[in-house]
matplotlib code that plots the C-alpha trace (Angstrom):
import matplotlib.pyplot as plt

x = [110.4, 112.0, 115.7, 117.7, 121.2, 123.8, 124.0, 120.2, 120.3, 123.3, 121.8, 118.7, 120.9, 122.7, 119.3, 117.9, 120.9, 121.0, 117.2, 117.3, 120.1, 118.3, 115.0, 116.7, 118.4, 115.1, 113.6, 116.4, 116.3, 112.6, 112.8, 116.0, 115.5, 112.7, 111.0, 112.7, 116.1, 115.5, 114.7, 117.8, 120.0, 118.6, 119.0, 122.6, 123.4, 121.7, 123.7, 127.0, 126.2, 125.4, 128.7, 130.7, 129.2, 130.3, 133.9, 134.2, 131.2, 128.0, 129.3, 132.3, 130.3, 127.7, 130.4, 132.2, 129.0, 128.7, 125.4, 122.2, 121.7, 125.2, 124.9, 121.5, 123.0, 125.8, 123.2, 121.3, 124.3, 123.6, 121.2, 117.9, 117.6, 114.4, 111.9, 108.3, 107.5, 104.2, 105.1, 105.7, 102.4, 100.6, 102.2, 101.1, 97.6, 97.3, 98.6, 96.0, 93.2, 94.2, 93.9]
y = [79.4, 82.0, 81.7, 83.3, 84.4, 83.5, 87.2, 87.4, 84.3, 85.4, 88.9, 87.2, 85.0, 88.1, 89.8, 86.7, 86.3, 90.0, 90.2, 87.0, 88.3, 91.7, 89.9, 87.8, 90.9, 92.8, 90.0, 90.1, 93.9, 94.0, 93.5, 95.6, 98.9, 101.2, 101.0, 104.3, 103.1, 99.6, 101.2, 103.4, 100.4, 98.2, 101.0, 101.5, 97.8, 97.3, 100.2, 98.7, 95.3, 96.8, 98.7, 95.7, 92.8, 93.7, 94.0, 91.0, 88.9, 88.5, 85.6, 87.5, 90.7, 88.9, 86.8, 90.0, 91.3, 88.2, 86.5, 88.6, 87.8, 89.0, 92.1, 93.0, 92.5, 94.9, 97.6, 97.0, 97.0, 100.6, 99.3, 99.4, 95.7, 93.7, 96.1, 94.9, 92.9, 92.6, 89.1, 88.1, 89.7, 87.7, 84.4, 85.1, 86.0, 82.9, 80.8, 82.2, 81.6, 78.0, 77.4]
z = [55.9, 58.2, 58.6, 61.4, 61.2, 63.8, 64.8, 65.4, 67.6, 69.5, 70.0, 71.4, 73.6, 75.0, 75.6, 77.3, 79.6, 80.5, 81.2, 83.2, 85.4, 85.9, 86.7, 89.5, 90.8, 90.9, 92.9, 95.5, 95.6, 96.2, 100.0, 100.4, 98.7, 97.7, 94.2, 93.1, 94.1, 92.6, 89.2, 89.3, 90.3, 87.5, 84.9, 85.9, 85.9, 82.5, 81.1, 82.5, 81.1, 77.6, 77.6, 78.9, 77.0, 73.5, 74.6, 76.9, 76.2, 78.2, 80.3, 81.5, 82.1, 84.2, 86.1, 87.0, 88.7, 90.9, 91.8, 91.8, 95.5, 96.5, 94.4, 96.0, 99.4, 98.6, 97.8, 101.0, 103.4, 104.4, 107.1, 105.2, 104.8, 105.6, 104.3, 104.3, 101.2, 99.4, 98.4, 102.0, 103.0, 100.3, 101.4, 105.0, 104.0, 101.8, 104.7, 107.0, 104.5, 104.2, 108.0]

ax = plt.figure().add_subplot(projection="3d")
ax.plot(x, y, z, "-o")
ax.set_aspect("equal")
plt.show()
């Protein structure tokens, strides 16, 4: 039987919450900024969360960032919004095929 310590489970919980947040942020950034910028943004946000979470807790660290959607909008406010999206193209193409 494998037993897990509370520390292992809490570490996994922190990782799961952080990665879930970053995944949702990545989805919202996809249409707003280039791939290179997106990777840079996600790397910076991940580093900030990793530095902030041990001191204040993962919940407080993520709450201070706000929703992934709002954060993505703040990165795209420089006028680059509404870039073409592969996902949107795939949805349109699938819709056309179904007609």
